[in-house]
Each structure stands twice: as structure tokens, then as C-alpha cells.
C-alpha positions, 0 to 999 in steps of 0.5 A: 461727715467731713464738710458738717458741723462738729464738736469737739470736747474730752472726757475723763475719768479714773485712767480713761480718755474719750475723745468724743465729737458731736454731729447733727444727725437721729442719735447714733453712736460709736464708741471704737467704732461700735456700737453703745449696746455692743460696747457697753453691757450693763444697762447702768453703763448705757443710762450714764453715757446717754444721762447729758442728752436725758437732761438737756433733751438733746435725744434724738439730735446728735450723733456721738464718736468718740474714741477711749482709752486706758482704764476698765470698763465703769471708767470709760462710761464716766469717760464718755460721759464727762465728754458728751457733757462738755461738747453739749455746752461747745454746742450751745452754751446755754446748756450748760446750767442744768448739765452743771446742776445736774453734775455732769461738768465736774471732772469724778477726781477719784483715783486708785490710791497707791499700795504702801509697803508691807500691806497687802493692798493700799488699805489691808493690813496684814493680820496681825499675830500678838503671839 
């Protein structure tokens, strides 16, 4: 695998960072040395990870190896999706328009809002008592 052509990209979402490598292959996924179905248990997250490949009709053409750090399950799935989309553009620049139109190249900027003092959470307020 070391002497083959490989494409690398970094994907981010919330506080998760995914390093993604694309190798020409049969369509295998390896995420933190585990299979895709073993790592992500929800079907919606598995669909999200595969969406850049389906959008560009590359479903069985690349083996994907990803290492993820930080974040929760949905943030990590979004980071892998973003990384795969960026790596596909590096592999074939003609796919950029399809991925851009699908909104897969844009990094989702939403993050958790910080907790404010005098409140139990970021926006929630303590119960107001008039008397």
C-alpha cells in the first residue's frame, strides 16, 4: 500500500478532526483501524460518510483509511465526510462542482456555544421568581 497512489485531506466538524487517505481499491473503509459499520452504529451516519462517494459515482473505486480525534459520533461522521470530499477533489478536480453543489466541501462552522455565568447552560435561564 505504501508505493500506490494515495490522496490525503483533512476534514473538520465541531471539535472533531479527521485525517483521510484515499487509495485506489475496492471500496473498503477503515476508521481508526475498525470497519465503518463497527465504528458508526447509526445508519444515518454511515450514509453521511458515504455521501461524497455517491455524489460523484465513486462508490467502489477507493479504499478509505481515516483517523479521527475529538468530538462525538455525529461530529466525527461529519469530519470524515468533509475529508473524503476534499480528498476526492484532490484525486479528480472535475468532481469539485458536484461536491460544491451538494454542500460537502463547505466546513460546517457551527460549534457549541459557551456557557454564560448566572445561567445553568448557554441559553437556558434559571426559573424567575417574582416573589
